[in-house]
N, C-alpha and C positions, 0 to 999 in steps of 0.2 A: 083822891078818887081811887076807888078800888078797881083793880083790873081783874077780869075773870081769869080763872085758872087756865082755862082752855086757850084763851088768847095769849097768855104769857107763854104757854108751852109752844104755841105756834110761832111766836116771835123768836123764842130761843132756837127753834129748829131752823127758822129762816136765817138767823144770824150765824148759826153753825154752818149752814149750807153756804152762806156768803163767805164765811171765814175759810171754809174748805176750798171753795172756788178760788179765793184770793191766794191761798197757799199753793194751789196747783198752778195758778198763773205765774206766781213768783218763782216756783221751782222750774217751770217751763222756761221762763225768761232767763233764769240763772244757767240752765243747761245750754240754751242757745248762745248765751254770752261766752260760756266756757268753751263751747264748740268753736265759736268764732275766734276766740283767743288762741285755741290750739291750732286752728287753721292758719292763723297769722304766724304762729311760731314755726309751723312746718314750712310755710312759704318762705319765711326768712332763712330757714335752714337750707332749703333747696337753692336759694340765691347764693348762699355761701358755698354750697357744693359746686354750683356752676362756676363761681369765681375760682375755686380750687382747680376744677377741671380745665378752665381756660389757662391757668398758669402752667399746668402740666403740659398742655398742648404747645405753649410757647417754649417751655424748657426742652421739649422733644422736637421742636421745629416742625410741627405737624399742621397741615392745612385742610385736613378732611377729618370729620368726626361723625360718630353715630351715637344717638341718645336712645337707649332702650328703656322702656317703662311699661307699666301695666295700666292701661286706660280704663279698667273695670272698677278701680277703687274710687271712692268719693273724692279723696284727696287729689288724685291725678286728673279727675274730671275737672276739678277747679283749676288745674295747672294750665288750661288753655289761656287763661288770663296772664300767665307768666310770659307770653310772647311779647308783652309790652314792658316786661320787667327789665330794668337796667342791666342785671346780671346776664340775662339771656342775650340782650342786645350786644353786650360786650363779648360774649362767646361767639356771636355771629360775626363780629369784626375779626375774630381770630381765625376761624375756620368755616368752611362750608359744612352745613349740618344736614343730617338725615335722621328722621325719627322712625323708630320701630316700636309698634304697639303689640305686645305679646298677646293681648286679649283678642285682637283681630286675627293674629296668626293662629291662635288656638281655635277660634270660631271657624276659620277657613280650613282647619285641619291641614295646614301647610307649614311644615316644620323647616322648610329650606329657604323661606323668604329671607331670613337674616343673612344667610351666606351670600345671597344675591347683592347685598349692599356693599360687599367687599370689592376692593379694586384689584382683585387677583393678587399678584405678587408685588405690585407697585402702583401707586405710592403707599407709604405707610399710613395707617388710619388709627385714630383714637376712638375708643369705645367707652361710653359712660353707662354704667348700670346703676339704676336708681336705688335698688334695694336687693342685697344679697339674699335676704330671707324669703323673698317672693318665689313661690314654687314655679310659677309660669316663667319667670325670668331664668330660673335655674334650668328649666327644661328646654326652652326655645332659644335662649341666648347663650347660656353656658354649655348647653348640650348634654345635660345629665340624663336625658331620655335615650341617648344613643352612646352609652359608655363604651360598647364594643366598637372601637374605631377602625379595626382592621378586618376586612373581609377578603375572601379569595374568589376570584372570578373563575369562569369556565376553563380558562387557559392555565390556571394554577398560579396566578400572579396576585400580589397584594393590591387591593384597591382601598385607598384611604377615604373614609367618610370625612365630611367637612369638619367634624369636631377637632380632629388632630391638627388641622391647619389653622384653627382659630387662635391657638395659643403659641404661634411662632413669633419671632422677633419683629415681624412686620405689623403686628397688632398690639397697640398700647392700650391696656385695659385700666380703667379707673372705676373700681367697684366700691360702693358705699354699703356699710353695714349699719343697721338701725339699732343694734344692741347698745345699751347705755353704758356698758363697762368694757374696757379693753379685753379683760380676761374672757368674758362671755363672747365677745365678738371673735376673738381668735379661736376659741373652741368651736364656734359655729363655722368659721372659715375652714378649719381642718375637716369638719364633718362634711361640708359641701364640696370642697375643692379636691380633697385627696383622691376620690374615685375618678376624677377627670384626667384626661391624657395630657397633663402639663409636662414640660420638659425643661432642660437647663437654659434654653434660650427664651423662655417665656418672659414677657414684660407686663407683669400684673401688679397693680398697686391697690391695696385694700385701705379704704378710709374709714376711720372710726371717729365720729363727732363727739367731743366732750361737751357736757352741758354747761360748764361754768362760764366759758368765754367764747363759745362757738369755734374753738380750735379743733382742727381735724388731724388726728394722729395717723401717720402713713406707715404702711408695712409693705415690704417686697416679698412676694412668694414665688417659688419655682420648685421643680422636682429634678433630682438627679437619679436617685433610686426610685423604682416604680411605685413602691408602697409608702414612701415617706415624703411629706410636704415640708420644705424648708421655708421658714418665716424669719425675716430679718427686719429690724426697725429701719425705716427709710428716712424719717424726718417728720415734719409737721407743716400744716398750713394754718395761718391765722389771718383774720381781716386786717390786722395792723401790719404784720410783717410779710404777708404773702407766703410763697413757697420757700421753705427752708429744708434743704436736703443735707444728709450727712456727707462728709467730704468724699468718701469712697464711691458714692453714687453719681459723682461727676465723671466717673470712668465708664467705659463700655462694660457690658455684661461679661465679655470674654476676659477682661482683666479682673473683674470682681469675683467671678465664679470659677476658680481655677482648681478647686479640690473636688475631684470626681469620686472620692471616697472608695477607691478600689474597684470602680466599675470596669467590667470586662466587655469589650466591643469586638465583634467578629468582622474580619476583613477578608475579602476574597483575593487570591493571588494565583498567578499562572506559573506552574512549575512543569517544565518539559524535559529537563536533562539531568535530573537528580541522580547521583551515583547510588548504586545499590547498597554500598556499605555505609551510608550516612543516613541518620534519622532526619525527619523533616526540619526540626528546629536547629539541629547542628548544621545542616546544609544552608539554611537561611541566614544564620548568624556567622557563618564562616567566611573568611577572606580567601580561602583556597578555591581552586577550580574557577578562576575568574572568567573563563570562557564559557561557563555554564550559566545560563539565565542571568547575565550580569545586570540587565536593566531592572528586572523584578527584585533581585536580591539587594541591589543598591538602594532602591526605593524603600524596601522593607526595613533596612537598617537605618535609613534616614527617619522614617516614621517612628521607629522604636525609640528615638531620642525624645519623643514627646511623653513617654510613659512616666518618668520621674517628675516631669514638669506639672502634670495634671493628676498624678496618682491614679493612673488608668493602666489597664493591660489590654493588649491586642492579641486576639486569637486568630491565627491564619486558617482559612478554609481553602485547601488546594484544589485547583482545577487545571485542566490541560489547555483550555482556550480562553481567550478574552471574551468572546461572545459573538456568535453569528446568528442572524435572524433567518428562521426557516420560512418557507413560502406561506405557512399558515399563521405567521406572526409571532410564533414562540421563539424564545432565545435559549442559548446554552451557555456554558462556561460561567465566567464571573458575572456577566450581565444577568443571568438567571438568578444568581444569588442576590444581586441588588434589587431586582424587580420583585422577587418573591419575599423579600424582607429577611432572608436568612443571614445577610451581611449588611452592615451599615455603610460600608465604604469599601474601596479596593485598596489593597496593600501594594499594588503594582500600578504603574502609569497606564493610562488608556488614551487611545487616539481620539481626537475631536472629529467625529464622523457625523454626517447629517442624520442618520437614523438612530443615533444615540442621544443627541443633545436635548431632545424634547422628553427624554425618559429619565435622565439622571443629571445631576449637577457636577461641575468640575472645580477643582482647586486651581490655583495658579500653577504654572508649569514647574515640574520637579525634575524633568529629564529632557535632554535634547538628543534625538536619535539621528545618527548619520548613516545613511544607507547608500552604498556605491556599487558600481561594477568594479571588481578588483581583479587584477590580472598581472602577470609578469610581462612587462613591456619588452617586445623583441628588440634586439640591438639594431637590426636592419629589417626593413620590410619592402625594399626595392628589389625587383627581380634581377636587376643588373648585378647586384651584389658588389662586394668590395673589390673584386679583381678587375672590374670595369670602371670603378669610380674615380681612379686617379686622373683620368683624362676624359674630356668631353668627346662626343662623337666626331667632331671635326678633326681633333688630334689623332684619333685612331685611324680615320680615313687617310690622313696625311702620312702616317707611318706606313700604312699598307702601300700607298702610292710610292713612297721612297724605296721600300723593299723591292717592288716591281721594277722601278726605274734603275736601281743599282744592279739588279740581276741582269737586265738587258745590257747595261753598260759593261758589266763584267764579261758577258758572252762576247761582246765586241772586242774587248781586250784579249780574250783567249784566242780568237781567230787571228788577231794581230801577231801574237807571239808565235803561233803555229805557222803562219804564212812566211814570216821572215826568219824562222828557225832561231828565234831568240832563246827559247827554252830548249836545251839539249837533252832534257829528261826523256828517255824512251817511253815512260808511262804517262807522259803529259796528256791530260784529258781536255777535249774541246766540246764535249757534249753539253747540252743546255741544262740537263738535270744537275750536272756537276757545278755549274754556275749558281744554280738555285741553292744547293746545299752549302756552297762556299759562303754565299751572302748570309744565309741563316746562321752559320757558324760564327761569322763575324758579329752579327746582331746579338747573338746570345753569348758572345765572348768565349767561344769554345775552339777557335781556330780561325783560318787554316794554318798549316805549318809554315814556317818562315821560308823554306826553299820551294814552296809550291809554285810560286810565281817569280820570274826573274826580271820582267819589264818594270821600269821605274813607274810608268803610268799605272800599271796594274797594282803595284804595291801602294802607290799613293791612294788609289781608290779604296783598297782594303783598309788602309790606315784611317782614312776619313770615316768609313763605315764603323770601324771599331770605336773611334772617338765619339761619334754620334750616339752609338749604342750605350757607351759608358754614361754620357750625360742623361740619356733617356731613362736608363735604369736607376740613376740617382734620384731623379724626380719621382719615379714610380715607387721605389722602395721607401723613400722618405714619407710619401703620402700614406702608404700602407701602415707603416709603423706609427705615424702620428695619429691616424684614425683609430688604431687599436688602443692607443694610450689615452685619447681624449674621450670625454663623456659623450655617449651617443645621444643625439637629439631625439626627444620624444614627440612623436607625431600623432599618437592616438590619445588625444587629450579631451575629446568631446564625443558626444553621442553619435554624431554623424560619422566621424572617423572610425568609431568602433563598429558601427553598422557596416561600413564599407571594407573593413579589415577582413583578414582570413581567419580571425580567432573564432573558436566556438563560443557560444553564449549560453549561459544557464542562469537560473534563479534558485533561491533557497526555497525548499518545500515547507513554507510556514504560511498560515492563513492570510495575515495582513499583507505579505509580500505578493502572493498570487492575486489577492484582491486589488492591489495597486495597479497591476498590469491589466487585469480584466476590465477595470473601470476607467482606465486612463483615456483621455481624449487627445493626447499629443500624437500626431500622425507618426512621428519617428518611433515613439515608444510602442505604438500599436504594431508597426511593421517589425520591430525587433521581436516582440512577443509572438506574433503569428508566423513570421517567416523564418526566424532563427531559433526561437526557443521551442515552440510547439511543433516544429518540424520533426523533432524526436523527443517527445516529452519525457519518456522513461530515462533517457540519457542526459537531458538538460535540466530537469527539475529534480534537484538533489537535496539531501540533508547536508548540513554544514560541514560535517567531517568528510563526506565524499567530495564536496566541492573543493575543500582545502587540498585534498590529494591531487585533484586535477589541476588546480592552480600551480602546485609544485611541479608537475610535469611540464607545464607551459602550454601556450596556445589556447588558453581557456579563460574567459571572463565570466565572473560569478557575481550576481547581484545579491548582496547580503549586508547585514549590519556590520559596519566597519570595525568597531571595537572588538566584537566577538571574534571576527575572522582574524584580526591581527594577532590576538592572543594565541590562536591555534597555529598560524603561520610562523610565529616567532619560534615555536618549538620544532616545526618541520623544516624550515629553510635555514640555510647558512646566512651569515650577515650580508654577503654580497648578493645572494639571491633575494634576500628580504629588501635590499635597497633597489632591486629591479621592479618592485611592485608599483603599480600605477592604479589610481582610482579615477573613475569617471562618474559624475553624479547623473542620476536620472530624475530624481525628485529632490527638491530643496530639503535641508534638514528641518525636521518638524519637532516642535516642542509639545510635550504631552504632560497632562496633569493627572491627579488622583480622582477617580470617579466616586461620587457620593449620592446616596439616595435622595430623591426629591423631598423637600421640606425637612431635611435632616437638621436637627438642632446643633450638630457638630460641624457644620460647614464653615462657620466663621472661625471656629477654633483651628481647624486645619489650615485655612487660608492665611490667617494672621500669623500662625506659628511658622509656616513655611516661608512667609515673607521675612520673618525675623531670622530664620536660618540663612536666608539669602543675604540679608544686610550684615549679619555677623560673620559671614564666611564659612559657616558650617556646611552649607549646601555645596560650596566649591570644594571644601575639604573632603566631603564624602565623594564627590565626583573624582577628585584626584586619586583617591584610594582605588578606584575601579578603572581609571584611565591608564592605558598602556603608555609609558614614557616614549617620547619620540626618539627614534634612533638617529645618531649622527652618521650620515652616509658619506661624509667627506673623506673619512679614513678608508673606505672601501675602494676609492680610486687609486690608492697606492698599492693595491694588491697586484700580484703577477698576472700579466695579461695572457689570456688563453683564447685561442681561436676555436670556436665551436664548429660542429659539423655543418650547421646551417650555412656558415660563411665559407667553409672549405668545400662544400658540396659541388659548386660549379667546376672546380679543378678536377674532382673525382669524375664528374660526369664527362668532362672533356677527355680525360684519360681513357675511361671505359669506352666512350664513343670511338676514339681513335683505335683502340684495340679491336673493337668489333669491326671497324672499317678495314683494318689491316687483315683480320681473319677472312673477311668477305673477299678482299682482293686476292688473298692467298688461294682461296678456293677457286676463284675464277682463273687465276694463273695456272693452277694445277690442271684444271679442265682444258684450258687453252693449249698448254704444252703437250698434254696427252693426245689431244686431237691432232695437233700439228705433227707430233712424232708418228702417229698412226698413218697419217696421210703420206709422209715422206717414205715410210717403209713400204707402203702399198705401191708407191710410184717407182721406187728403186728395185724392189724385189717382189714382183707380182706373183711369182710362183710360191712364195711363202704362204700365201693365203690359199688353201685347198679349194678346188671347185666342188660344188655340191654334186652328188651323185644320186641318181634315181634308182631305187631298188624296188623290185616287185616281189611280193611274197605270195607264194602259191598257197 
């Protein structure tokens, strides 16, 4: 049967159309199948990445994690179903998770949301970045949109944008690269990560997944120099073996990254007493003039020991003060260097004070400062002095009573000799004053003469008095000599005794010293500062050299750093005078450390190195080089004993008083005898005195 040509053409067109539709459907079906297969592959890859991230969290002992992703991609939209995936469930068993969608952050125009997920400085947190190549992840998670991390506020101080703090040692990053080859992935890492403010303490792991067996190659990245990114092979992760790290990565980053490659760091240091004939570096490195800035120079020389260890150099920035806060909140001195970013750390120790601890970090203590009231302890501070000390008051009263009694008894004997004419001497005296002087002569072993008295009873009395005087003077003289040879007891050994003493009190004119007294809450310390020091500020608030001169003169207590003052006094005082020094503490010894800027990547390096210096004895050796050896004062006790003017003064005062009394009596006697003589003349010869005559003048 013949088919019309038109019908055949129509059938061919219909078949062609059906065939075309079939091909289209087949191609569409194949595309969907391929898309589904690719999605399954991506899902499996993400599961492996979650397993690898979970192993990293376990290895770092982390219990908090953040997963950063881009929810705008079709793939990540499908990842909502991954919450039921075993890999994510295993990750939830390891740490508490937070999710950060950069698409939402970009839509809300809020670039600081990611920083809010951090736990400030503690605890440490792990961060998973799904894809390094994603531009939004680079901008809002890595912070590539705010590369300029340091800004200056109105006060002239550095303010850190959050980007710089994202890459410190408290953030453990696990960043996946979707590049298919290691070479391409590392090239992309350098392109993306080099502009970012990474540092030597950064803990960033780059993962590159290999297609053959789902193994993830791991790389460690950090920066020492500003413009160069260091990349080191770290190990790998595989489904069969888990996390396998190179042996050196089981150590801390401080032990791994010890080559600073000639990096120069600026450190602030306080210099106040530099000699004019020495350069800055010569003065800091010298062991001469140990009484000049010993605390700062000692710490500088200790920190200099770190230079060959890390291949780093320290450049000192000299200032006159550690740092005081002005009423407007600004700082000066070394604190200004640290806050403005001009210095990374301080090359001198800084006190732990409340208004600094929230602005800077500190290392462990590198120096212990002893600050005392230093003075030459007086040998005696009792007003009775040494001439009255041999006997107590009862003994002195007894001696006076015996002198009076023997004087009266001698007067009785004198009358006895005169009445019965026992003494044939025509010059024999019976007056009472003669008896007094005779007894005093016997007491002082100066007489009387052997033929002055003839009665046996009188001679017996005089002999008894002389014998008693001999025994009394033996006791008296032995005590005087013994007290001079013995070591004087020190009674001014605490703050209360110092306050009640007759010593003048002063303090060193240095900021932290004055600040200690102005802010003290100890009542006795406040009384000393207000009543004794501030009573004459110009005379009592002195520089250390002036204070040393007043200590040498005696009678002055000076609050100052002990080691600095002892170096000066060793040159000023003799050995015996030096052994007279006494120190009284007002504040306990305080331990001070090196100040470091907030979020500094070098904090752990300084802390761990100083700890090693302490355990190996280098810290103690450095202290011994600057510590004044203790003087043996036992030899000074064998020196020839000298009586100073202070102890001899009562005898001089007694003699001068007696001389003045004698002079006054002499004047009265002269007046009395003149008046008596004039009266006798007027009575016996009245005509000698002419009578007044009245004369009239015309």
